[in-house]
Structure formats: C-alpha cells, structure tokens
VOVEX-462761 format. One record per residue (C-alpha): residue in three letters; x, y, z. Coordinates in steps of 0.5 Angstrom, whole numbers, plus 500, padded with zeros to 3 digits. Example, Ala and Ser with C-alpha at 12.3 -4.5 7.8 and 13.67 -1.06 7.14 Angstrom:
BEGIN
  residuo   px   py   pz
      ALA  525  491  516
      SER  527  498  514
REM end
This chain:
BEGIN
  residuo   px   py   pz
      MET  676  707  320
      LYS  674  701  325
      ARG  676  704  332
      THR  672  698  336
      TYR  676  694  342
      SER  674  688  344
      LEU  673  685  352
      LEU  679  681  349
      SER  683  687  349
      LEU  681  690  356
      SER  683  683  359
      CYS  690  683  355
      LEU  691  690  358
      ALA  690  688  365
      LEU  694  681  364
      PHE  700  686  361
      GLY  699  690  367
      SER  700  685  372
      CYS  707  682  370
      SER  712  684  374
      PRO  720  684  372
      ASP  721  677  375
      LYS  716  674  370
      ALA  718  677  364
      GLU  717  671  360
      LYS  710  672  361
      THR  710  679  358
      PRO  708  679  351
      PRO  714  681  347
      ASN  715  688  344
      VAL  715  690  337
      ILE  720  695  333
      PHE  719  694  325
      ILE  725  698  322
      LEU  724  700  315
      ALA  729  704  311
      ASP  728  708  305
      ASP  731  706  298
      LEU  736  701  301
      GLY  739  696  297
      TRP  740  688  298
      MET  748  689  298
      ASP  748  695  302
      LEU  749  692  309
      GLY  756  689  311
      CYS  752  682  313
      TYR  750  682  306
      GLY  757  683  303
      SER  758  690  302
      SER  766  692  303
      PHE  765  700  303
      TYR  759  701  307
      GLU  759  700  315
      THR  753  697  319
      PRO  756  694  325
      ASN  749  694  329
      LEU  745  691  324
      ASP  751  686  323
      GLN  751  684  330
      LEU  743  684  330
      ALA  744  679  324
      ARG  749  675  328
      GLU  744  674  334
      GLY  738  673  329
      VAL  736  671  322
      ARG  738  674  316
      PHE  733  672  309
      THR  736  672  302
      ASN  730  672  299
      ALA  725  677  302
      TYR  722  682  297
      ALA  718  688  297
      ALA  711  688  294
      CYS  713  694  289
      PRO  720  697  286
      VAL  718  704  289
      SER  716  706  296
      SER  708  708  297
      PRO  705  701  295
      THR  710  697  299
      ARG  709  701  305
      VAL  701  700  304
      SER  702  693  303
      ILE  706  692  310
      GLN  700  696  314
      THR  695  692  310
      GLY  697  685  309
      ARG  695  686  302
      TYR  698  687  295
      PRO  698  694  292
      GLY  694  692  286
      ARG  688  690  291
      VAL  689  696  295
      HIS  690  700  289
      VAL  696  704  291
      THR  700  702  286
      ASP  705  708  285
      TRP  709  713  289
      ILE  704  718  291
      PRO  703  722  287
      GLY  707  719  282
      LYS  711  721  276
      TYR  704  722  271
      ALA  702  728  276
      TYR  708  732  273
      THR  709  729  266
      LYS  702  728  264
      ASP  703  732  257
      LEU  709  729  255
      MET  707  722  257
      GLN  701  722  253
      LYS  705  724  247
      ILE  710  719  247
      CYS  708  713  251
      PRO  705  707  248
      VAL  701  706  254
      LEU  698  710  260
      PRO  698  709  267
      PRO  691  707  271
      ASP  689  712  276
      TYR  690  709  283
      ASN  689  711  290
      TYR  693  717  293
      ASN  691  715  300
      MET  691  708  304
      PRO  683  707  305
      LEU  681  708  312
      GLU  677  702  311
      GLU  683  698  311
      VAL  684  695  318
      THR  692  696  319
      ILE  697  692  323
      ALA  697  698  328
      GLU  690  697  329
      ALA  690  690  330
      MET  696  691  335
      LYS  692  696  339
      GLU  686  692  339
      GLY  691  687  342
      GLY  693  691  348
      TYR  699  694  345
      LYS  701  702  345
      THR  702  703  338
      ILE  707  708  335
      HIS  710  711  329
      VAL  716  715  328
      GLY  719  717  321
      LYS  717  717  314
      TRP  709  715  312
      HIS  708  716  305
      CYS  702  712  305
      CYS  697  718  303
      ALA  697  725  300
      ASP  692  728  305
      SER  693  730  312
      ALA  686  726  314
      TYR  690  719  313
      TYR  696  720  317
      PRO  698  715  322
      GLN  694  717  328
      ASP  688  716  323
      GLN  690  709  321
      GLY  691  706  328
      TYR  697  709  331
      ASP  697  712  338
      VAL  703  717  337
      ASN  705  720  331
      ILE  712  723  330
      GLY  714  725  323
      GLY  709  721  319
      CYS  706  725  314
      ASN  705  726  306
      MET  712  727  305
      GLY  716  722  301
      SER  723  725  302
      PRO  726  731  307
      ARG  723  737  304
      GLY  724  742  309
      ASP  729  748  308
      GLY  735  744  311
      TYR  732  737  308
      TYR  736  732  312
      PHE  738  738  317
      SER  733  742  321
      PRO  729  746  320
      TYR  725  740  317
      ASN  718  744  315
      ASN  715  737  317
      PRO  708  738  320
      MET  708  732  325
      LEU  716  734  327
      PRO  717  740  330
      ASP  724  743  328
      GLY  730  742  332
      PRO  736  746  334
      GLU  740  749  328
      GLY  745  743  325
      GLU  740  737  328
      TYR  741  731  323
      LEU  734  728  322
      THR  736  721  323
      ASP  739  723  329
      ARG  733  726  331
      LEU  728  720  329
      GLY  733  715  333
      ASP  732  720  339
      GLU  725  720  339
      CYS  724  712  338
      VAL  729  712  344
      LYS  724  717  348
      GLN  718  712  346
      ILE  721  706  349
      ARG  723  710  355
      GLU  716  712  356
      ASN  713  706  355
      LYS  717  701  358
      ASP  712  698  363
      LYS  707  696  357
      PRO  707  692  351
      PHE  709  697  345
      PHE  709  696  337
      ILE  713  702  334
      ASN  713  703  326
      MET  720  706  326
      ASP  721  708  319
      PHE  728  712  317
      TYR  728  717  311
      GLN  735  714  310
      VAL  737  713  304
      HIS  733  717  300
      THR  735  723  296
      PRO  737  728  297
      LEU  744  725  299
      MET  746  729  305
      ALA  750  727  311
      LYS  754  729  317
      GLU  761  732  315
      GLU  765  728  320
      GLN  762  721  317
      ILE  763  724  310
      ARG  771  725  312
      TYR  771  718  314
      PHE  768  715  308
      GLN  772  719  304
      ALA  779  717  307
      LYS  776  710  306
      TYR  775  711  299
      ASP  782  713  298
      ARG  785  707  302
      MET  781  702  297
      ARG  783  706  291
      LEU  776  706  289
      ASP  777  712  284
      THR  781  706  279
      LEU  775  702  278
      LYS  770  703  273
      THR  763  706  276
      PHE  758  705  271
      ILE  756  700  266
      GLU  752  702  260
      HIS  746  699  257
      PRO  745  701  250
      ASP  740  696  248
      TYR  735  698  253
      VAL  735  705  250
      ASP  730  703  245
      LYS  725  700  250
      GLN  725  707  254
      PRO  718  711  253
      PHE  722  717  254
      PRO  727  721  249
      ALA  733  716  249
      LYS  739  717  253
      LEU  744  712  254
      PHE  742  708  260
      LYS  747  707  265
      GLU  747  703  272
      ARG  752  703  278
      ILE  756  697  279
      VAL  761  700  284
      GLN  759  702  292
      SER  763  708  292
      ASN  759  714  294
      VAL  762  717  300
      VAL  755  721  302
      TYR  751  715  301
      ALA  756  711  306
      ALA  755  716  311
      MET  748  716  311
      ILE  748  709  312
      ALA  753  709  318
      SER  748  714  321
      MET  742  710  320
      ASP  746  704  323
      GLU  748  708  329
      ASN  741  710  331
      ILE  739  703  330
      GLY  745  702  335
      LYS  742  707  340
      ILE  735  704  340
      ILE  738  697  341
      LYS  742  700  347
      GLU  736  703  350
      LEU  732  696  350
      LYS  738  693  353
      ASP  738  699  358
      GLN  731  698  360
      GLY  732  690  360
      LEU  727  690  354
      TYR  732  687  349
      LYS  731  680  350
      ASN  723  681  350
      THR  723  685  343
      ILE  722  683  336
      ILE  726  687  332
      MET  725  687  324
      PHE  729  691  319
      MET  727  691  312
      SER  727  696  306
      ASP  721  699  302
      ASN  725  698  295
      GLY  731  696  292
      GLY  737  701  292
      LEU  737  707  287
      SER  742  705  282
      THR  740  707  275
      SER  738  715  276
      GLU  738  721  280
      GLY  745  720  282
      SER  745  713  282
      ALA  747  712  289
      THR  749  705  290
      SER  750  698  286
      ASN  746  692  287
      LEU  750  687  284
      PRO  750  681  283
      LEU  742  683  282
      ARG  740  687  276
      GLY  737  694  276
      GLY  735  698  282
      LYS  729  702  285
      GLY  723  703  279
      HIS  725  696  276
      MET  722  689  276
      TYR  728  686  276
      GLU  731  683  283
      GLY  735  690  284
      GLY  729  693  285
      ILE  725  689  289
      ARG  729  684  293
      GLU  731  687  300
      PRO  735  686  306
      PHE  731  683  312
      ILE  733  681  319
      VAL  729  679  325
      TYR  731  678  332
      GLY  727  676  338
      PRO  723  671  342
      GLY  720  666  337
      VAL  727  666  333
      LYS  730  660  334
      GLY  738  660  334
      LYS  743  665  332
      GLY  746  668  326
      TRP  743  663  321
      VAL  741  665  314
      THR  734  662  311
      ASP  733  662  303
      ALA  725  662  305
      VAL  721  666  300
      ILE  717  672  303
      THR  714  678  301
      SER  712  685  305
      THR  705  683  305
      ASP  707  677  310
      PHE  709  681  316
      TYR  702  683  318
      PRO  700  676  320
      THR  707  674  322
      ILE  707  679  327
      LEU  700  677  330
      GLU  703  670  331
      MET  709  672  334
      THR  705  676  339
      GLY  700  671  340
      LEU  694  675  337
      PRO  689  673  333
      ALA  690  673  326
      LYS  685  677  321
      PRO  685  673  315
      GLU  680  677  312
      GLN  684  683  312
      HIS  691  680  311
      LEU  689  676  306
      ASP  695  676  301
      GLY  700  675  307
      LYS  702  669  310
      SER  706  668  317
      PHE  713  666  316
      ALA  713  665  324
      SER  715  657  323
      VAL  721  659  319
      LEU  723  663  325
      LYS  722  657  329
      GLY  727  653  325
      GLU  721  649  322
      GLU  722  646  315
      GLY  717  646  310
      PHE  715  653  309
      ASP  712  655  302
      ARG  708  661  302
      GLY  706  660  294
      SER  707  664  289
      VAL  709  672  290
      PHE  706  677  285
      TRP  708  684  283
      HIS  704  689  279
      TYR  707  696  277
      PRO  703  699  272
      HIS  707  706  272
      TYR  713  709  269
      PRO  718  710  274
      ASN  723  716  275
      GLN  729  711  274
      GLY  728  708  267
      GLY  724  702  268
      ARG  717  700  264
      PRO  710  698  267
      SER  710  691  268
      GLY  708  685  273
      ALA  712  679  275
      ILE  711  672  279
      ARG  716  668  282
      SER  714  661  283
      GLY  719  657  286
      ASN  726  659  283
      TYR  723  661  277
      LYS  721  669  276
      LEU  717  671  270
      ILE  716  679  268
      GLU  711  681  263
      PHE  712  688  260
      TYR  705  692  260
      ASP  707  697  254
      ASN  708  691  249
      GLY  707  685  252
      GLU  714  682  252
      VAL  715  677  257
      GLU  722  675  260
      LEU  723  668  264
      TYR  729  667  269
      ASP  731  661  274
      LEU  734  665  280
      SER  737  659  283
      LYS  742  659  277
      ASP  741  666  275
      ILE  741  671  280
      GLY  743  677  276
      GLU  737  675  271
      LYS  742  675  265
      HIS  739  669  261
      ASP  732  670  259
      LEU  729  663  258
      ALA  722  665  255
      LYS  724  662  248
      GLU  727  656  251
      GLN  722  654  256
      PRO  715  657  252
      GLU  711  652  256
      LEU  713  654  263
      ALA  713  661  261
      ASN  706  661  259
      LYS  704  657  265
      LEU  707  663  269
      LYS  703  668  265
      VAL  697  665  266
      GLU  697  664  273
      PHE  700  672  273
      ASN  694  674  269
      GLN  689  670  273
      TRP  692  673  280
      CYS  691  680  276
      LYS  683  679  275
      ASP  683  676  282
      VAL  685  682  286
      ASN  682  687  281
      ALA  688  690  279
      SER  688  696  275
      MET  692  696  268
      PRO  695  701  264
      THR  691  703  257
      LYS  693  703  250
      ASN  695  710  248
      PRO  691  712  242
      ALA  696  718  241
      PHE  702  714  241
      HIS  705  712  234
      PRO  712  709  234
      SER  717  712  229
      VAL  719  708  223
      ASP  726  708  221
REM end
C-alpha cells in the first residue's frame, strides 16, 4: 500500500489551515459520501415511494440534483463497494461477489447441480489499489470511515489499512452479527458496544456527527456507510408502530403482495421452487429502518449547518445494490423495475443517487445522465480540485460537468460482470448498457436478452430475436471488455447432467 505524500499535500494543508471563516469560498469543500445497503431505486419518497418516508433525503434532493440512471457496479454488495474505493470495475480488481460468497457455503451442492461453476476471486481488496481515501489524504483531507466496510475477509485490509485516518465500525462483517444485531451488543471489533438498547443506526449517525465536530476546522472526507437496510430486519418499536398504523390506514393488506414467475423456475440452478417477487412496498419493519437511516442523515445535515459547513460540503447518497425483492423475506418492491438484489435486471443494479453541494448548479433538478459507481472517484477529485489519477480510476469518468448543468456528457458504455450464483435466485451473468439499450448475457447457457430501456424500463420485451444485429454488436463489445479487464469467467461443470423428460 502506497503511503507517500507529496509536497503538494503539505502545501495544501498549509493553505487549508490559513483559511478564516469569512473566506469560506477559498476553503476546499468537505465531502460526505453516504452509502445505504440493499436500498432499492424506489425506496425514497423523492423516487416515488408512498409508504416509506425519507423527508431529509427528499429535502437534499430538492436542494441538489437527483439521478434517474445511476448504477451500482454489481447487483451485490462487496464488488460495488470496491468499485467505489478504487474507481475500477469489480471484474478488473477480481472482487466479483460478496465476501465470502454463496459458493463457500454450498460448494458440494453446486458441484452436483449447477451447469457452470463460479471462478475464484479476491476475498480482500488488494492493498496495491490507491483508494479514494488515499487520494483525498494525499490532497490534505482528513479521511474517516464510519459504518459498514465489507471489502475484505481479513483484518489486515480494514479501512485504516486502505487510507482512512479513522475507522469506526468498518470490518469484514457484511451485516450486523452481534448478539443484538442492530441493537447493542454489536460484537464489532471496530465499534465498542453501546448501552443496552442502543440502535446501531443511531450510533453510527452520532459517530459521524462527532467526527464533523472534531474536524470542523480542516477539510474532511467521510465515507458514511450504513448497514441499513440489510437483513436481519430490525427497527425501533416506536417507528414500527407508526408504520403499522400507516399500513392499516392505507389498507395495504388488501393488495396482492407478490407475483409468481413459474417460467423462471426451469432456469434456476437449484432445486425448483416457485420464484416470487414482491410488488408492493408494505413491510413495516423495513419502512421503520429506512426512517431511522433518514433521521440520522438529517442529524448529520443539522450538524453541518450548526458548524457553518453545510454550504461547503459535498454530500452524495447512493445504495450498493438493488432492493431485496425475491428472497430472504423479500423486504421491498422495485417496481417498475424488474428483479432486485442478486439479479442483472434493473432492479438489481439501478440505484437512487443524490448529490448536493458546491459544484452543483441549481436546486431540485433531475438528470437522466447514465453513471456508475466507478465514476465517483474521479468526480470527487475534480469537485475538490485535486488532480485526477487516471492510472487508478481508469474505469471511472467524472460527471462533474453534469453537476454543473453542462450538456453533452457521455460516459460511454457501462459494463457489469457477475459470474456467481447469488442468494436471491439470479444467474451468473454479465451486461452492457450502451445508450438506451441493454444486453444481458447469461453465463450458464449463453442466452442473451436485449432491452430498450427508454421504452421498456421493466425489461418485459426481449428484443434479441427482433434485432439480432444489434444484440450481436453489443455482445461483441461486452466480450471484448471482458478480455480487456481480464475478467474471470465461470467454467463448465463436468458433473452437471441436465435432466431429460
């Protein structure tokens, strides 16, 4: 891991320290990057939810810009998180599944019944990667991580080993695993247990507020990663009661909650069971969890205002993958998007994304610019006036021009590579979005599907047979990208023998 800091860094620090409160316009902007876990595209009020309540995020959107075509680099957690930290596609870094992945627990079964077997991948984000934290630190920023990390399996790869001066709660845990899960005790090696009954989300919000207060006189970069709304679903009783009453008022019990996909069963690699997808947002505990996260984001914003830092702080809010809609309780609905976490359909990869702060022109506007999570690294560097590191974030493209209201941004094609079997019923697959068209290639049997997202956001009308030339063109481009990044592919399972009727 590189730990060298240039004379530029020292001069930046000297400059930052000389800025007085009445010269705030010369002070480099602070950055708070907020990442939710398993939050769906439709899970915020400003994105259309009528059941969940997110007043603070909705207000942030009214004061900044909201993206409708923002994507995570993977339909599951760890790869997306690595893409944010490195500015590189998961396929290039070879962290392509959540850590340690389903194969670690079901290897014997998968070797018997799956047509392809997943490739090996890195369980730790390599120390050789120059992370966004290292780049910000080199530029004179205090770097702080609060909350979930899940970019590693081993403790030698925690945030403090990847460029963060402060690490609060970041470890190898993909979800709360303490005796109290979302309530203390947390049994987290990087987060001391709180008093009995303390709620993890409140604790993380308080820790972020404390860091803002302690670092108010210097530029800071805070990577604020909530565990919300990952399972197990647990919330505070008073908020559960509130949403239960709302559930009753809205008569949500009268609506059909799930749709069934019997045609999908034959394509699943595991013993067949009816594939179901939630189509109504009605889970009261999930709603309460979202409310707690939003409440703590409000707490963070209030502290920025109290310290006179709000107008000079860039705030970005995103989710690491789509909402959980097809398994493990199916907590939310992503409609009109198809599928959810673990799927290559839009419900698994399209995310809510809001940006506020200096460098954002105007208030309350919406953009359909296509961006992905590899793009955050170069964008943050440009917005803070720090030099780009193109040799590092070579898969990212700055969208700072979009935030300025400029026309003509085109980041080019976006790619996904997920050669694994997820917990949620999806299949090993890859995808490319080029313009309005998206092609999905399934690695287990070579099938492709093609959709025009400008006309078919729900991916209901497969155009692969109607437009074979376009499908082949996108497949060729995708396959070339796989070669360019040296993506590890699944291999044919010699023990697999499809049943014959």
